[in-house]
Every structure is written in C-alpha cells, then in structure tokens.
C-alpha positions in Angstrom: 38.1 -77.0 -75.1 35.3 -77.0 -72.5 37.3 -76.9 -69.5 39.3 -74.0 -70.9 36.1 -72.0 -71.3 34.9 -72.9 -67.9 38.2 -71.8 -66.6 37.8 -68.5 -68.4 34.2 -67.8 -67.0 35.2 -68.4 -63.7 38.3 -65.9 -63.9 36.1 -63.2 -65.3 33.6 -63.7 -62.3 36.2 -63.2 -60.0 37.7 -60.1 -61.6 34.1 -58.6 -61.5 33.8 -59.3 -57.9 37.0 -57.6 -57.2 36.2 -54.7 -59.3 33.1 -54.3 -57.3 34.9 -54.1 -54.0 37.7 -51.4 -55.1 34.9 -49.4 -56.2 33.1 -49.4 -52.9 36.3 -48.9 -51.0 37.4 -45.8 -53.1 34.0 -44.4 -52.5 33.7 -44.9 -48.9 37.3 -43.2 -48.4 36.3 -40.4 -50.9 33.0 -39.6 -49.0 34.8 -39.5 -45.8 37.5 -37.2 -47.1 34.7 -34.8 -48.7 33.0 -35.0 -45.1 36.3 -34.1 -43.2 37.1 -31.4 -45.5 33.8 -29.5 -45.5 33.8 -29.5 -41.6 37.6 -27.8 -41.8 36.1 -25.5 -43.9 32.9 -24.1 -42.0 33.3 -21.0 -40.1 33.3 -21.3 -36.3 30.0 -20.3 -34.6 30.0 -18.0 -31.7 30.0 -19.9 -28.1 27.1 -19.5 -26.2 26.7 -20.8 -22.5 23.6 -22.8 -23.1 22.1 -25.9 -21.4 20.9 -28.9 -22.9 17.8 -30.2 -20.8 17.6 -33.9 -21.7 14.0 -35.1 -20.7 12.5 -38.6 -20.6 9.6 -40.1 -19.0 10.8 -40.1 -15.5 13.9 -38.5 -15.5 15.5 -35.0 -16.4 19.0 -34.2 -16.5 21.3 -31.3 -18.0 24.4 -31.1 -19.8 26.3 -28.0 -20.2 27.3 -27.4 -24.1 30.4 -25.2 -22.4 32.0 -28.4 -21.6 33.8 -30.5 -24.2 31.4 -33.0 -25.1 31.5 -35.7 -28.0 27.9 -35.9 -29.5 28.5 -39.4 -30.7 29.3 -40.5 -26.8 26.1 -38.9 -25.5 24.1 -41.9 -24.4 20.5 -40.6 -25.5 17.7 -42.4 -24.2 14.7 -43.1 -26.4 11.8 -40.7 -26.5 14.2 -37.8 -25.8 13.1 -34.0 -26.1 16.1 -31.6 -26.2 15.3 -27.9 -25.0 17.9 -25.3 -25.1 18.0 -22.5 -22.7 19.8 -19.2 -22.3 21.3 -18.7 -18.6 19.0 -16.5 -17.0 20.2 -13.2 -15.4 20.0 -12.6 -11.8 16.9 -10.5 -11.0 17.7 -6.7 -10.0 16.7 -5.7 -6.7 13.7 -3.7 -8.3 12.5 -7.0 -9.6 13.0 -9.1 -6.7 10.8 -6.1 -4.8 8.1 -6.1 -7.5 7.8 -9.9 -7.6 7.1 -10.1 -3.7 4.4 -7.4 -4.1 3.2 -9.5 -7.1 3.0 -12.3 -4.7 1.1 -10.2 -2.0 -1.4 -9.1 -4.5 -2.2 -12.8 -5.7 -2.5 -13.9 -1.8 -4.9 -11.0 -0.9 -7.1 -12.1 -3.9 -7.2 -15.3 -3.0 -8.2 -14.2 0.5 -10.9 -11.9 -0.9 -12.8 -14.6 -2.6 -12.5 -17.2 0.1 -14.1 -14.8 2.6 -13.3 -16.6 5.7 -10.4 -15.3 7.6 -7.5 -17.6 7.7 -5.5 -16.8 10.8 -1.7 -16.8 10.1 -0.4 -16.8 13.8 -1.6 -19.1 16.4 -3.4 -17.2 19.5 -4.0 -14.1 17.1 -6.7 -12.1 19.2 -6.3 -9.4 16.5 -8.2 -10.9 13.7 -10.8 -8.6 12.2 -14.4 -9.8 12.0 -17.6 -8.3 11.6 -19.7 -5.9 9.6 -17.7 -2.9 9.9 -15.0 -4.4 7.3 -15.6 -4.5 3.7 -13.7 -8.1 3.4 -12.4 -9.1 6.9 -10.4 -12.0 5.1 -8.8 -9.5 2.5 -8.0 -7.0 5.1 -6.4 -9.4 7.4 -4.3 -11.2 4.7 -3.4 -7.7 3.4 -2.2 -6.7 7.0 -0.4 -9.6 7.5 1.5 -9.4 4.1 2.4 -5.9 5.2 3.9 -7.0 8.2 6.0 -9.5 6.5 7.4 -7.5 3.5 6.8 -3.6 3.6 9.9 -1.6 4.0 10.1 2.3 4.3 13.0 4.3 3.6 12.9 7.7 5.7 15.1 10.2 4.1 17.7 11.7 6.5 18.0 15.1 4.7 16.7 18.0 6.3 17.3 19.8 9.8 15.2 20.2 12.7 12.7 21.5 13.5 10.8 21.6 10.3 12.1 18.1 9.1 12.2 15.0 11.4 9.7 16.8 13.8 6.2 17.7 14.0 3.5 18.6 16.8 2.8 15.7 19.1 -0.1 17.5 20.8 -3.3 19.7 20.1 -5.0 20.1 17.1 -2.4 18.5 14.9 -1.4 15.5 17.0 -1.1 13.1 14.3 1.5 14.5 12.2 4.2 14.7 14.7 3.5 11.4 16.3 3.6 9.5 13.0 6.8 11.3 12.0 8.5 10.4 15.3 7.1 6.9 15.2 8.8 6.1 11.7 12.0 8.2 12.9 12.4 6.0 16.4 10.1 3.2 16.5 8.6 1.0 13.5 11.8 -1.2 13.4 9.9 -4.0 11.5 9.1 -1.4 8.5 12.0 0.8 8.5 15.0 -0.1 6.4 18.3 2.1 6.4 19.0 0.6 2.9 17.0 2.5 0.3 17.5 0.0 -2.2 15.3 -2.3 -0.1 12.6 0.1 0.3 9.2 -0.1 -1.4 8.4 3.9 -0.5 10.2 6.6 0.8 8.9 9.0 3.2 9.9 12.7 3.1 9.6 13.6 6.7 8.9 17.2 6.6 6.1 19.2 8.8 3.7 21.5 7.2 2.4 22.6 10.5 5.9 23.5 11.4 6.6 25.4 8.1 3.5 27.5 8.9 5.0 28.1 12.5 8.4 28.9 11.5 8.6 30.2 7.9 4.9 31.6 7.0 4.3 35.2 7.7 1.1 35.6 9.8 -1.9 36.8 8.4 -0.4 37.1 4.8 -2.0 33.9 3.7 0.9 33.8 1.3 1.7 30.0 1.1 4.7 30.4 -1.4 7.2 29.6 1.2 5.6 26.1 1.8 5.6 25.4 -1.6 9.2 26.7 -2.1 10.4 24.6 1.1 8.7 21.5 -0.5 10.1 22.3 -4.0 13.6 22.4 -2.7 13.3 19.1 -0.4 12.3 17.3 -3.5 15.3 18.9 -5.4 17.9 17.8 -2.6 16.6 14.2 -2.5 16.0 13.6 -6.4 19.8 15.0 -7.2 21.1 12.9 -4.3 19.4 9.6 -4.9 18.2 7.9 -8.2 14.6 6.6 -6.5 12.8 10.0 -7.2 13.7 10.1 -10.7 13.1 6.5 -11.3 9.3 6.7 -10.7 8.4 10.7 -11.1 8.0 10.2 -7.0 5.1 7.6 -7.5 6.7 5.5 -4.7 7.2 8.3 -2.4 4.9 9.9 0.4 4.6 13.1 2.8 2.2 13.3 5.6 0.3 16.6 6.8 -2.5 17.5 8.8 -2.5 21.1 8.5 -4.9 22.5 6.6 -2.5 23.6 4.1 -0.9 20.3 3.3 -2.5 20.1 -0.1 -1.1 23.6 -1.2 2.3 22.7 0.0 2.3 19.6 -2.1 1.8 21.8 -5.1 5.4 22.9 -4.6 6.5 19.9 -6.9 4.2 19.1 -9.7 5.3 15.2 -9.6 4.5 15.1 -6.0 1.1 16.8 -6.2 0.2 14.3 -9.2 2.1 11.0 -8.8 3.3 10.8 -5.1 1.1 9.4 -2.2 0.0 12.3 -0.3 -1.4 11.4 3.4 -3.6 14.3 4.3 -6.2 15.1 7.1 -7.7 17.9 4.3 -8.9 14.8 2.2 -11.4 17.1 -0.1 -12.0 15.7 -3.5 -13.2 19.0 -4.6 -9.5 20.3 -4.2 -7.5 17.8 -5.8 -7.5 14.8 -3.3 -7.5 11.4 -5.0 -8.3 8.5 -3.1 -6.8 6.3 -5.8 -3.3 7.4 -4.7 -3.8 9.7 -1.8 -4.4 8.5 1.8 -7.0 10.4 4.1 -5.7 11.0 7.5 -7.6 10.9 10.7 -7.4 14.4 12.5 -7.0 14.0 16.2 -6.6 16.7 19.1 -4.9 15.6 22.2 -4.8 18.1 24.8 -1.5 18.0 26.3 -0.7 15.3 24.0 -2.7 12.8 26.1 -6.2 11.3 26.0 -8.6 12.4 28.5 -8.7 9.8 31.2 -12.6 10.0 30.6 -12.2 8.6 27.2 -9.9 5.7 28.2 -12.8 3.8 29.6 -16.1 4.7 28.1 -19.6 3.4 29.5 -20.9 0.4 29.2 -23.1 -0.6 26.2 -26.4 -0.5 28.3 -25.6 2.9 30.2 -27.8 5.5 30.0 -27.1 8.3 27.3 -29.8 11.3 28.0 -29.2 13.4 25.1 -30.1 12.4 21.6 -27.2 14.3 20.0 -24.5 17.0 20.8 -22.2 19.4 19.1 -20.1 22.3 20.5 -17.9 24.4 18.2 -17.2 27.7 16.3 -18.7 29.2 13.2 -16.0 27.8 10.8 -16.9 27.2 7.6 -20.1 27.1 5.6 -21.8 24.2 7.5 -21.6 25.1 11.2 -23.2 28.5 10.8 -26.3 26.5 9.0 -26.4 23.9 11.6 -26.4 26.3 14.8 -29.0 28.4 12.6 -31.4 25.7 13.0 -30.6 23.8 16.4 -28.3 25.9 18.7 -30.6 26.4 21.9 -33.8 25.3 20.1 -34.4 21.7 21.6 -32.9 20.2 25.0 -32.5 16.6 23.1 -30.4 18.5 20.6 -27.6 20.0 22.6 -26.0 22.1 20.3 -23.9 25.1 21.5 -21.5 27.5 19.5 -19.0 27.5 22.8 -19.8 25.5 25.5 -20.1 27.2 29.0 -17.0 26.9 31.1 -19.3 24.8 33.9 -20.0 22.1 31.1 -17.5 19.5 30.2 -16.8 18.6 26.7 -16.3 14.8 27.0 -19.0 14.1 29.6 -21.2 15.6 26.9 -19.9 13.1 24.4 -20.3 10.2 26.8 -23.9 11.1 27.5 -25.0 11.4 23.9 -26.3 8.7 21.9 -25.1 10.6 18.4 -22.2 13.3 18.2 -22.5 15.8 15.2 -19.3 15.9 13.3 -19.5 19.1 10.9 -16.8 20.1 8.7 -15.2 23.5 9.6 -13.0 25.4 6.9 -11.9 22.1 6.1 -13.4 18.8 5.6 -11.9 16.8 8.4 -13.0 17.5 12.0 -11.1 16.0 15.3 -14.7 15.2 16.5 -15.1 12.1 14.4 -12.0 10.3 16.4 -13.5 11.8 19.8 -16.7 10.5 19.4 -15.3 7.3 18.6 -13.3 7.5 21.5 -16.5 8.1 23.4 -18.5 5.3 21.4 -21.0 8.0 20.6 -22.1 7.5 17.3 -20.6 10.0 14.8 -23.3 11.9 12.4 -20.9 13.3 9.4 -22.0 16.4 8.0 -19.7 17.3 5.4 -19.1 17.4 1.6 -16.5 15.8 -0.9 -14.7 14.1 2.4 -12.9 10.8 1.8 -13.3 9.3 5.4 -10.2 7.6 6.7 -9.3 3.7 6.5 -12.4 3.4 4.1 -10.4 1.1 1.8 -11.2 -1.5 4.3 -14.1 0.1 6.9 -17.6 0.4 6.0 -18.5 3.5 7.8 -22.2 3.1 7.3 -21.7 0.2 10.1 -20.8 2.7 12.5 -21.7 6.0 11.8 -24.6 8.5 10.2 -23.8 10.3 7.3 -26.5 13.2 6.4 -26.6 15.6 3.4 -26.0 19.2 4.8 -29.1 20.2 2.7 -31.5 18.2 5.2 -29.8 19.6 8.5 -33.1 21.3 9.4 -34.8 17.8 9.6 -31.8 16.3 11.7 -33.7 15.3 14.7 -36.3 13.6 12.6 -33.7 11.6 11.0 -32.0 10.6 14.3 -35.3 9.8 15.9 -36.4 7.4 13.2 -33.3 5.3 13.7 -34.5 2.0 15.2 -33.3 1.4 18.8 -31.9 -2.0 17.3 -30.1 -0.3 14.3 -28.6 2.2 17.0 -27.3 -0.8 19.1 -25.7 -2.2 16.1 -24.0 1.2 15.2 -22.6 1.5 18.7 -21.5 -1.9 18.4 -19.7 -0.9 15.2 -17.9 1.9 17.0 -16.7 -0.2 19.8 -15.3 -2.7 17.1 -13.3 0.3 15.1 -12.1 2.1 18.4 -8.9 0.3 18.3 -8.1 1.5 14.8 -8.1 5.0 15.7 -6.3 4.7 19.0 -2.5 6.2 19.3 -0.6 3.9 21.3 3.0 4.6 22.5 4.7 2.0 21.5 2.4 1.5 18.9 0.0 -1.6 18.5 -1.2 -4.0 15.6 -4.1 -2.4 14.1 -4.0 0.9 15.7 -4.1 4.2 13.9 -0.4 4.2 13.2 -0.2 0.8 11.4 -3.8 1.8 10.0 -2.2 4.8 8.1 0.7 2.7 7.1 -1.6 0.1 5.7 -3.3 2.8 3.7 0.0 3.7 2.3 0.8 -0.1 1.6 -2.5 -0.5 -0.2 -1.6 2.3 -2.5 2.0 1.0 -3.2 0.9 -2.7 -4.0 -1.8 -1.0 -6.5 0.8 1.6 -7.9 1.9 1.0 -11.4 5.5 2.6 -11.6 7.7 3.2 -14.4 
C-alpha cells in the first residue's frame, strides 16, 4: 500500500513538471508570433539618406543607413554614442564667396589685435610700417587677403566712348586710367565669370557723358542721370546680380564734379552701391561707410612732370614757407587770396602764376603747399604736394580724404579750419622743426600710394582704390 502511494506521488510530480514545460513552450511561441505579426502590420517610414556616426574612445566610423544593414549583426562597441546627421547640401557659389570673405574678416581682425606685421611673402619690401598707418598689421593683412581672393566683374555692356573709356590725361586723369586698368590690366583681380565675382564694375565715364551728351551752359544734368538709369536697367535685366542685392555689390567711379549727380539716375545706385568719387563731400550725400574717396590727379599730357619724379633730398633748402596759385573757384579761395595774395614774401600766394614762374618749382621749394577746395571739395594740389614732398595744408570743409580708412592724414598733412585762414602764417610758423621733419617723412612714406604706374604696382594708387572698394565689400551686409 505504501509503495503504491509513493508511486502515485512520483507520477504526479512528473506530470506537474511536464505541464509547466508545455506552458512555457506555448507562451514563447505566442510572443514570437505576436512580435512578428506586429512588425508586419507597421506602416513603412519614408527612407532617409542618413549617416550613423559611431564614436567610441579612439575610434570614429560611419555606417550608411541606406545600406541593408541587420541591426543584430552590428558589432557595437561599449560606451558607444550614436549621432544621426542629414547629408549636407553642397554650398552655392554665393555661399562659398561669403565664407571666403568671412575668413578674410577673421584674419584681418586677428592681425589688428596683433599689431606686429606678419610678412606673408619672403623678401616683401612693400610691408607698410610707420605712424602714417592706422594699423599697419591690419592693413597689410587686408591687402594680402585682397590679392588672394578679390574678384571684379566688369560689365561688357555699353559702347565707346562713354563706356569702357575715359580721360587719361589732364584734370580727370584718374577716371580714365582706372577704367583702362580694369579693362586691360588687373588680371589678378578681374574675372570673366560673373558668378565668381565679389563686386561688379559699371565702366561708364561721367566726364565723357559731360563731353558728349551734356548741352554746354545748360546746367541740366538730366541727360547724365538718364544715361545711368538706362545702363542700370540694361544690366539688371540681363543679369541677376543687381536685383539680388539691389546694387550693394556694384560700383561706379567718377572724378568729374557731377559724378554724385549722375549717380542719382538710379535710387539704389545712389543709396546702396559703392560710389567711388573725387567729390567726396559729406554735405552732398557722400557716405564714407559705403562710398570711396577718389584722389584727384592732374597729369599734363598724361605724364608726370620730370621735376616731380625725383624730389629734392630731405635736407634740401625750401626757402618758401608756403605756396598756392589758382583761380577764384568756390568760397574758400577768395577768402585765402583776400588775406594772403601778395601780402607776405614767405607766403607765396598767387591767383594766377606769372608766365615766367614755374608751378612745380614753387612746390619743390616750399615747406607747406596750400590746398584749398574750389567749387568742389577735392583738389589735385593735394596729390601734387605729395609728389613734391611738400607738406599739404588741407583747407576744406566736409571733405573725406582719400584712403583715410588706412592712412593717418594727421601724420603727413596739416588740416586747418577755413575760419582761421587769417592766422595761417602764425599756425604754420608755430609748427616745431622736429614736427615738420616728421610730417615730411610721412609724406615721403605715403608717396607710393598716390603714384600712377603703367603697369600698376603693389600698393600704388590703382591698388589703393581697389583696396578701398574691397574694404567696403567685406563689411557690406548684402541681401
């Protein structure tokens, strides 16, 4: 009886164990079935081109999810960080250009704080040094960045003589010389692909507009404005670049007094574009934040006088304290002549120089050369004084001096308020000899920046003008 009881207990135990095993088996199969069925019922997600960047200490690798990858077979290391990134689009031309300008700005800012000039090229004798520069290091770095990156597109639209030409001699020499250099030289900076350009040059000549389409003595500048309006309409219709920025990356250049009036032919040109003007008068709309002051230069016959090619040595005698000769143009010159014409042998002031006297000889024999404005603020006497290494005395109002972004004019010129012209001799005699010598050294240092060369040379007038345009472009906020 007892053995039968033991047998029954054993059988019952085995049945319990068997039942438990069966239940576990059925449960596992059911869960597997539910899991599989659920995955089949899920709606498919849109396929994205993503990269899984797997990073571990000392290891970075990428696995593309566009491949058929079984997640269970990825050997994922410990301490793994998974980052998902969308594929980046290739940047546009405009974005590439702006990224390059951003790097240039960063480099210039870094150089500005360093103060010490870092020479980029071996045996570079052109490195700017001295007190005549606001920041020699920043200027040099900016100039080198310009040489490395800056591209100008010159519009081909328009016909001679008003477009693609300009005066290359006499009073408005710089207007034609710059146009010709951009058209036929400047290979480093000019591009034939407008998509690669940072700025766009409209090569019309206001001086030739006055010569060919202005009616003499009418004082009606409407034909000039209409020509400019028509030109902008042509290039803005044919190309997308003007409309893209409302002209903010375009520039015109004019040395004629009526350059600012001609620019009014298009409101965006007047307000947004870079206007390179000799008549840089802030009281007449010149904006130094976007516009460029252009040096006025007078080359008789298109050539620099041989007397000015090699000025006297620094210790050479200059018997005259000051010199001026010129007509009664504008409000300042009559005031100057009223007080000093023929009044003092040390102050050589003439209305018109006698025929037996030589203009440049007087400049070369004078310590200070008086440079009063005429009808407009600019005067070619400033550049002539620099050529003569005669310290310029600026007698003007509302005039933004050329290249003042980088040059400290107070280090090589004397600026006098027009109201104190009666005390002019007293002011000039009050300058100590040591300071005068320092000013003259400054004139000698900046002389190369005002020279016109054919072909152009580094840091000469053409390149300084271009650098002024470059500065406006890298600081411009477009769009």
